[in-house]
C-alpha positions as CSV (number, residue, x, y, z in Angstrom):
1,X,-0.1,0.3,-0.1
2,X,1.3,3.3,-0.9
3,X,0.0,6.6,1.1
4,X,0.8,10.3,0.3
5,X,1.4,11.1,3.9
6,X,5.1,11.4,5.0
7,X,4.1,10.3,9.1
8,X,3.8,6.7,8.9
9,X,4.6,5.1,12.5
10,X,4.4,0.9,12.6
11,X,3.3,0.0,15.5
12,X,1.3,-2.8,17.6
13,X,-2.5,-2.6,18.5
14,X,-2.5,-2.7,22.2
15,X,-6.6,-1.8,22.9
16,X,-9.9,-1.0,21.0
17,X,-12.7,0.4,22.3
18,X,-15.7,0.2,20.4
19,X,-18.3,2.8,21.1
20,X,-22.0,3.7,19.9
21,X,-20.3,4.1,16.4
22,X,-17.1,4.9,17.0
23,X,-14.0,3.0,18.1
24,X,-10.6,4.4,19.9
25,X,-7.8,1.9,18.5
26,X,-4.1,2.2,20.7
27,X,-1.6,1.5,19.3
28,X,2.3,1.1,20.6
29,X,4.8,2.9,18.6
30,X,8.2,2.4,20.1
31,X,6.5,3.0,23.9
32,X,4.6,6.0,22.4
33,X,0.3,5.1,23.1
34,X,-0.7,6.6,19.4
35,X,-5.0,6.8,19.7
36,X,-7.0,6.9,16.3
37,X,-10.6,7.5,16.4
38,X,-12.2,5.6,13.6
39,X,-15.7,4.3,13.2
40,X,-16.7,0.7,13.8
41,X,-17.1,-0.1,10.2
42,X,-13.4,0.4,9.6
43,X,-12.4,-1.7,12.7
44,X,-14.5,-4.4,11.0
45,X,-13.7,-4.2,7.9
46,X,-10.1,-3.9,8.2
47,X,-10.3,-6.9,11.1
48,X,-8.6,-5.1,13.9
49,X,-8.0,-7.0,16.7
50,X,-5.4,-6.7,19.6
51,X,-1.9,-7.9,19.1
52,X,-2.0,-7.1,15.6
53,X,0.5,-4.7,13.6
54,X,-0.8,-1.7,12.4
55,X,0.4,1.9,11.3
56,X,-1.0,5.0,12.5
57,X,-0.3,7.5,9.2
58,X,-0.9,10.7,11.0
59,X,-2.2,13.7,8.0
60,X,-2.5,16.8,9.8
61,X,-2.1,20.5,8.5
62,X,-0.5,21.8,12.1
63,X,1.5,20.3,15.2
64,X,1.3,22.0,18.6
65,X,3.7,22.7,20.9
66,X,2.9,23.5,24.8
67,X,5.2,23.7,27.5
68,X,4.3,24.5,31.4
């Protein structure tokens, strides 16, 4: 699969929390937890399961940095 996004981070699925329509999929990317909000239908279509390898693809126009 090829995508135009430059920020692709391979990891492993730690958790899948399904809600009424949206699921939160948590990936372990080199010790960092990355959470994606996707539809329940997408979780089913991709046959996602805890322990599967997956890639977090980040496509964003802004990245914010905050300090205390």
